[in-house]
C-alpha positions in Angstrom: 7.4 -30.6 10.2 7.0 -27.3 8.3 9.2 -24.2 10.0 6.7 -21.1 11.7 6.3 -17.8 10.1 7.2 -14.7 12.6 3.5 -14.0 12.6 2.3 -17.4 13.9 5.2 -17.4 16.2 4.2 -13.7 17.7 0.4 -14.9 17.8 1.4 -17.5 19.9 3.3 -16.0 22.2 0.4 -13.6 22.8 -2.2 -16.0 22.9 -4.4 -15.9 26.1 -6.8 -18.7 25.0 -9.0 -19.9 22.6 -12.6 -18.3 22.2 -15.5 -20.5 21.4 -15.9 -18.2 18.1 -13.1 -19.5 16.8 -11.1 -16.1 17.6 -7.9 -15.9 19.9 -8.0 -13.6 23.0 -5.0 -12.2 22.3 -2.8 -10.1 24.8 -1.3 -6.9 23.1 2.0 -5.8 24.1 2.1 -2.5 23.3 -1.0 0.3 22.9 -0.5 3.8 21.1 -3.2 6.3 21.2 -4.1 9.5 19.8 -6.8 12.3 20.4 -9.2 11.3 17.7 -9.9 7.5 18.7 -9.5 7.7 22.3 -12.2 10.3 23.9 -15.3 7.7 23.6 -13.2 4.8 24.8 -11.9 6.5 27.9 -15.9 7.4 28.0 -17.0 3.6 28.0 -14.4 3.1 31.0 -15.8 6.2 32.8 -19.1 5.0 32.6 -18.5 1.4 33.4 -16.1 2.4 36.4 -13.3 0.4 35.1 -9.4 1.3 35.2 -6.9 0.6 33.0 -4.9 -2.2 34.2 -1.2 -1.6 32.2 -1.1 1.8 32.4 2.4 1.3 31.4 1.9 -0.6 28.1 0.1 2.3 26.7 1.5 5.6 25.3 -0.3 8.7 23.6 0.5 11.7 21.3 -1.6 14.1 19.4 -1.3 14.3 15.8 -3.9 14.4 13.8 -5.6 18.4 15.0 -2.6 19.5 16.0 -2.0 22.6 13.3 1.0 22.8 11.8 1.9 26.2 11.5 1.7 26.9 15.4 1.2 24.7 18.1 0.4 27.6 20.3 -1.8 27.2 23.5 -5.2 27.2 23.1 -5.1 25.9 19.7 -6.9 28.1 17.3 -9.3 25.9 16.6 -11.6 25.2 20.0 -12.5 21.9 19.0 -9.1 20.4 18.5 -8.0 22.6 21.8 -11.1 20.6 23.4 -10.1 17.0 22.0 -6.6 17.8 23.2 -7.5 18.7 26.7 -9.9 15.7 26.8 -6.6 13.8 25.9 -4.1 15.3 28.5 -7.0 14.7 31.1 -7.6 11.2 30.3 -3.9 10.3 30.1 -3.5 12.2 33.6 -6.6 10.4 35.5 -5.2 6.7 34.2 -1.4 7.3 34.5 -0.6 7.0 30.9 2.7 8.7 29.4 1.8 11.5 27.1 3.7 13.1 24.3 2.1 16.4 24.4 3.4 19.7 22.8 5.2 20.5 26.1 7.0 17.2 26.2 9.4 17.7 23.2 8.3 14.5 21.5 5.4 15.0 20.1 4.8 13.5 16.4 2.8 11.1 14.1 2.1 7.9 16.7 4.0 6.2 13.6 6.9 8.0 14.0 7.5 8.2 17.4 6.4 4.7 18.2 10.1 3.7 16.6 12.0 6.6 17.1 11.4 5.9 20.8 12.1 2.4 20.4 8.8 1.6 22.1 8.0 -0.3 18.7 10.5 -3.8 19.0 10.5 -7.0 17.3 8.0 -10.0 18.6 5.6 -7.1 20.2 1.8 -7.3 19.3 1.1 -3.3 18.3 -2.4 -1.8 18.8 -3.5 1.4 18.1 -6.6 3.3 16.9 -5.8 4.1 13.3 -5.5 2.3 10.1 -2.1 2.4 9.4 -0.5 1.2 12.3 0.8 -1.9 10.3 3.7 0.7 9.8 5.3 -1.3 13.2 5.6 -4.0 11.3 9.0 -2.9 9.8 10.7 -4.2 13.1 9.4 -7.6 12.6 6.1 -6.7 15.4 2.4 -7.9 14.3 0.9 -4.5 14.1 -2.9 -3.7 13.2 -5.3 -0.6 13.6 -8.7 -0.9 15.4 -11.8 0.8 15.8 -12.6 2.9 19.0 -14.7 -0.2 20.9 -11.4 -2.1 20.6 -9.5 0.8 22.0 -12.0 0.8 25.0 -11.6 -3.4 25.2 -7.5 -2.5 25.2 -7.8 0.3 27.3 -9.6 -2.4 30.2 -8.3 -5.6 29.6 -4.8 -5.5 27.3 -6.6 -8.3 25.3 -8.4 -8.1 21.7 -10.6 -11.0 20.1 -8.9 -11.6 17.2 -9.0 -14.1 14.0 -5.6 -15.3 13.1 -4.6 -14.0 9.3 -3.4 -16.4 6.9 0.3 -15.1 5.4 1.1 -14.3 2.2 5.3 -13.9 1.4 5.9 -11.2 -1.1 9.1 -11.2 -2.2 10.9 -8.2 -4.3 14.3 -9.5 -5.7 17.0 -7.2 -7.2 18.1 -3.6 -6.8 15.8 -0.8 -7.3 16.8 1.7 -9.8 18.3 5.3 -8.8 15.2 7.1 -8.2 12.5 4.2 -7.4 11.8 4.5 -3.4 10.1 2.2 -1.1 7.2 4.6 -1.9 6.9 3.0 -5.4 7.8 -0.5 -4.2 4.5 -0.8 -2.3 2.3 0.7 -4.7 3.5 -1.5 -7.4 2.5 -4.3 -5.2 -0.8 -2.8 -4.2 -1.4 -2.2 -8.3 -0.4 -6.1 -9.1 -2.3 -7.5 -6.0 -5.4 -5.2 -5.8 -7.0 -3.2 -2.8 -8.7 -6.4 -1.9 -6.0 -8.9 -2.2 -4.7 -9.0 1.0 -7.9 -9.5 2.8 -7.7 -12.5 5.4 -3.9 -12.0 5.0 -0.9 -10.9 6.8 1.9 -9.8 4.1 5.3 -10.7 5.0 7.9 -8.7 2.9 10.9 -10.0 1.8 13.5 -10.5 -0.9 16.9 -8.4 -1.8 15.3 -5.6 -2.1 13.4 -5.6 1.6 17.2 -6.5 2.9 19.1 -3.5 1.3 16.2 -0.9 2.8 16.5 0.4 5.8 14.3 0.4 8.4 12.1 3.7 7.6 11.8 2.5 3.9 10.9 -0.7 5.2 8.0 1.6 7.5 7.0 3.1 4.3 6.1 -0.4 3.1 4.4 -1.8 5.8 2.5 1.3 6.6 0.4 0.5 3.2 -0.2 -2.9 3.5 -3.8 -1.7 5.1 -4.0 -0.2 1.6 -3.7 -3.6 0.0 -6.2 -5.1 2.3 -4.1 -7.1 4.4 -4.8 -7.0 8.2 -0.8 -6.3 9.1 2.5 -6.3 6.9 5.9 -7.0 8.9 9.8 -7.6 7.5 11.5 -10.4 9.7 13.9 -8.6 12.3 17.6 -8.7 11.3 20.9 -7.0 12.2 19.4 -3.5 10.3 16.3 -4.0 12.5 18.8 -4.2 15.6 21.2 -1.5 14.3 18.5 0.5 14.6 16.9 0.0 18.2 20.3 0.2 20.0 20.2 3.0 22.6 16.9 4.2 21.9 15.6 5.6 24.9 12.6 2.7 25.7 15.0 0.3 24.3 16.5 -2.7 27.1 20.4 -2.0 27.6 23.0 -4.4 29.2 22.9 -7.7 29.7 18.6 -7.2 29.3 19.4 -5.5 25.9 21.5 -9.3 24.9 18.6 -11.2 25.8 16.4 -8.9 23.8 18.4 -9.2 20.4 18.4 -13.1 21.3 14.6 -13.5 21.5 14.2 -11.0 18.5 16.2 -13.2 16.3 14.5 -16.4 16.9 11.1 -14.8 16.3 11.6 -14.4 12.5 10.4 -17.2 10.4 11.7 -20.2 10.0 13.8 -21.1 6.3 11.1 -23.8 6.0 8.3 -22.0 7.2 4.8 -22.4 5.4 2.9 -19.7 3.5 -0.6 -19.6 2.6 0.2 -17.8 -0.8 3.7 -16.2 -2.3 4.3 -13.8 -5.0 7.2 -12.3 -6.3 8.3 -9.2 -8.4 11.2 -8.0 -10.1 12.7 -4.8 -8.2 14.6 -3.3 -11.2 11.5 -3.7 -13.3 9.3 -1.1 -10.7 9.2 2.7 -12.0 8.6 5.6 -9.8 4.9 5.0 -9.4 2.2 7.7 -9.6 -2.0 7.0 -8.7 -4.4 8.3 -11.2 -7.7 7.2 -9.8 -9.7 7.1 -6.5 -7.6 4.4 -4.2 -3.9 3.4 -4.1 -4.5 0.1 -6.1 -5.3 2.9 -9.4 -1.8 3.4 -9.9 0.7 3.2 -12.8 4.7 3.8 -14.0 5.4 7.5 -14.5 6.4 6.5 -17.9 2.6 4.9 -18.8 -0.7 6.6 -19.9 -3.7 6.4 -17.9 -5.7 3.3 -18.4 -8.0 2.8 -20.9 -12.0 0.9 -19.9 -10.9 -1.5 -23.3 -8.0 -2.5 -21.6 -9.6 -3.9 -17.9 -11.9 -6.8 -17.2 -15.6 -6.4 -17.4 -15.8 -5.9 -13.8 -13.6 -3.0 -13.3 -14.7 -0.4 -15.9 -17.5 0.9 -14.2 -14.9 1.7 -11.1 -12.4 2.9 -13.5 -15.1 5.2 -15.4 -15.3 6.7 -11.8 -12.1 7.5 -11.2 -11.4 8.9 -14.4 -14.8 11.2 -14.1 -13.5 12.4 -10.5 -10.1 13.2 -11.3 -10.3 14.6 -14.7 -8.4 12.5 -16.6 -8.8 11.1 -20.0 -8.0 7.2 -21.3 -4.5 7.1 -22.8 -3.2 10.6 -21.8 0.2 10.4 -19.9 0.1 10.5 -16.0 3.8 12.5 -16.7 2.5 16.4 -17.5 -0.3 16.6 -15.4 -0.5 19.7 -13.7 -0.7 20.3 -10.0 -1.7 23.1 -7.7 -0.6 21.5 -3.9 2.4 19.5 -3.3 2.6 17.3 0.4 5.4 16.0 1.6 5.0 14.3 5.4 2.7 12.2 7.1 2.7 8.5 8.8 4.2 7.3 5.5 6.6 9.4 4.5 7.6 12.2 7.2 10.6 10.7 8.2 14.7 12.3 8.1 15.3 10.1 5.3 12.2 11.2 3.4 12.7 14.7 4.0 16.3 14.2 2.7 15.4 12.8 -0.6 12.9 15.4 -1.1 15.8 18.2 -0.4 17.9 16.7 -2.6 15.9 17.4 -5.1 14.6 21.0 -4.0 18.3 22.2 -4.2 17.2 21.9 -7.9 14.7 24.5 -8.8 12.1 26.7 -7.1 9.2 25.9 -6.3 6.2 26.5 -9.8 4.5 29.7 -9.4 0.6 29.1 -8.2 2.0 26.0 -6.2 0.9 25.7 -2.8 3.5 23.3 -0.9 3.8 21.7 3.1 6.7 20.0 4.0 5.9 18.7 7.6 8.3 16.6 9.9 6.4 13.3 11.5 8.0 13.9 14.8 9.4 16.8 16.7 12.7 14.7 16.6 12.8 14.5 12.9 12.3 18.2 13.2 15.4 19.0 15.2 17.5 16.4 12.8 16.2 18.2 9.6 16.9 21.7 11.5 20.6 20.3 12.2 21.1 19.1 8.9 19.8 22.1 7.3 17.3 21.0 5.4 14.4 23.6 6.2 16.9 26.5 4.6 17.0 24.4 1.4 13.2 24.0 1.3 12.3 27.7 2.0 15.3 28.9 0.0 13.5 26.8 -3.5 9.9 28.5 -2.3 8.6 25.3 0.3 6.8 26.0 3.2 8.4 24.3 6.3 6.0 23.6 9.1 5.4 21.9 12.4 4.8 18.3 13.2 1.5 16.7 13.0 -0.6 14.6 10.0 -1.3 17.5 8.5 -2.9 17.0 5.1 -2.7 13.6 5.2 -6.5 13.1 6.3 -6.8 17.4 6.6 -8.6 17.2 10.5 -6.5 20.4 10.8 -6.2 23.9 9.0 -3.8 22.2 6.3 -6.8 21.3 3.9 -7.3 21.3 -0.1 -9.4 24.3 -1.5 -12.4 23.1 -4.2 -11.1 21.0 -7.2 -7.5 21.4 -6.3 -5.2 18.8 -7.2 -2.2 17.2 -4.8 1.2 15.6 -5.2 0.9 13.5 -2.1 3.5 11.4 -0.5 0.6 10.0 2.4 -1.3 6.9 1.6 -5.0 7.5 0.4 -6.0 9.2 -2.3 -9.5 8.2 -1.6 -12.3 11.1 -3.1 -12.4 13.9 -0.5 -9.1 12.9 1.5 -7.6 16.0 2.1 -10.0 18.4 3.1 -12.1 19.3 0.1 -15.1 17.2 -0.7 -14.3 17.8 -4.5 -10.3 17.4 -4.3 -8.1 15.1 -5.6 -4.7 13.4 -4.8 -2.0 11.6 -6.7 0.1 9.6 -4.6 4.0 9.6 -5.3 7.4 9.6 -3.3 8.2 12.7 -1.3 11.2 12.5 -4.3 8.7 12.8 -6.8 6.3 15.1 -4.8 9.0 17.8 -5.2 10.1 17.2 -8.4 6.5 18.0 -9.2 6.5 21.1 -7.1 9.2 22.4 -8.9 7.9 21.7 -12.4 4.1 22.6 -11.7 3.3 19.0 -13.0 4.0 15.3 -12.8 7.3 14.3 -13.7 9.7 11.4 -13.4 12.1 12.2 -10.5 14.5 10.3 -12.1 14.6 13.6 -15.3 15.2 16.0 -12.9 18.0 14.4 -11.1 
């Protein structure tokens, strides 16, 4: 008999019943909410005269609309202040724990969940945000949901879901210096495509993932959704357990020992059956940069922008559209592309390890004239850690703008926006048209260290040359 994957074990443990539609009524162990996708969901509960039956399983924060220059109340943006007030009121009405600015624990939802120990192996986790797959780094089955589903979880703690297939993605061998988790996931999406994961959960495995920290694994799992996957995860191991020990919401004493034993049991069996398997050579992965308008349009920093003649017929029109929008010419090297803005932060790369690597580069120079910069910690806790290590001083000395915690320029639902045709070197997760606040703004995705190097040089550059 074939062994079972982590996804199957977690799914079966949370199945309430199989529905006539073929979907599963799935119990959600942890529900995370924020100010953008929850107001309409709470309004729907109010209209139906429903209460939240398990408020202890839902936790809230404010991240998308919060300004990063000053969080003083009332917020300067009247709409943002209104959204924040609605979240405060809804949480108070339903007894939901809210990590607002006054709590000292505010931050991006996918940063504070793990750092508080809310995210744990073997869980089902849902949030009204695409990048909920981040939490799969702990061996959880975590996925983003829409506003109507936020309503459903608030009202019932359950969702109707179709069980995805599992693709095992192995990356073996040691990554070269200057190559980071961000490069690994951009490489995977480049190879499998932005639609390659449709219908799948991605299980990440192999030497490269075994060697990664939990924060690096979060970066990879965060962008699973960009490859079309429903979720992505890494099996829990000793690295997972060491990260969680002692965190606020993690069990203690005898309960800790029981939890650890159960977490270990949820890892995929050695003989697990997978719908598909792919493997990549870690040492062959280079620092990777997107050149187009989706995360799959990426190349190594030492490569050239592709030519329409080099791709399949059905890819030529999207390639031409991307080249036209990005103002890039086929065959030109991506290295040397001039930038206007550098953004270090987001739920992909706003953790302390990301800031440390960016600061390592920032120590080597000054921001190039004319380049606007944003360095945004992912949470108040990350901000405190960075301050204790003197990282803000390093960034400021190099000419970077150190900010308050929030989503900032990732989605730009706040004052941090591109202007006109500005081109941004960004450590975030999406390079769609208009993603960073300007309908004509342009985005190149890369690792935080690569962003810092680009800021110093004023252009895309191989971080290995700077280091």
